N, C-alpha and C positions, 0 to 999 in steps of 0.2 A: 504494500500500500504506500509505503514511504517513497519507493522508487517511482511509482505512478504520479504522486503529488509533486515530486521533484522534477519529473519530466514535464508535467503540466506547467509548473512555474517557469521552467526554462523556455518552453515554447511561448508562453505569454510574454516573457521578456524579449524574445526574438521578434514577436509580432509588434512590439513597441518601437523597434528600430525605424521603420518608415515614418512613424509619427514624429519621432525626434528629428529625423532628417527634414521633414516638411516644416516643422516648427522653426528650424534654423534657417533653411534656405527657401522658404515659401516665397513665391513671386509676389503675392499680395498679402495684405494683413488678414484678409478673410481666410486664406489658406492656413495661416499661422493660428488663427482662432480655432479653426476646425481641428487642427493637429493637437492643440492643447486640450480641446474637449475630448478627443480620442484618448490621449494619455490620461486625462482625468477619469476616464471610464475604466481604463485598464488597471490603474493603480489600486482601486478598491478590490478588483478581482484578485490581484496579487496578494493583497492583505488577507483575503479569505483563504486563499491557498496556503499562505504562511500560517494562518491560524489553524488550519487542518493539520499541517505538519507538526505544530507544537501542541496539539490537542487542547487549544484554548479558543475554540470557535466563538464562544460567547463574547469575549473581549474584542476580537478582531472583526467580527461581524458588526458590532456597534460602531467601531471606527470606520468600517467600510461604508455603512449607511450614512454616517455623517459626511464622509468625503464625497459620496454620490450627490447629496443635497448641496454641499458647498460647490461642487463642480457645476451643477445645473445653474445655480444662481450667479456664479462668477462668469460663466459663459454668456448668460443673458446680459449681464451688466457690461461686459467687455464688448459684446456685439452691439449693444445699444450705444455705448460711448463711441465706438468706431463709426457707426452709422451717422451719428450726430456730427462728428468731425467731417465726414465726407459731404454731408449736406451743407455745412457751413462753408467749407473751403472749396 
């Protein structure tokens, strides 16, 4: 079971590489916002997998839910801020 969870964590980390690349080299600010949103979705998944590895699902699931909500609101706030700057300028 530990090997499966470790492999799932490694695969999830590998799937984050394109998001990191897009966040660094995105041609537009909207690409960067979408990449940050994708990473913000993958990080709580990693937390849940780590919680399963350490047999502390209760603590890690609570942190993951908080990060999911924070990711949602921060993405909406950043997108709104960027939209307003584009409209003004």
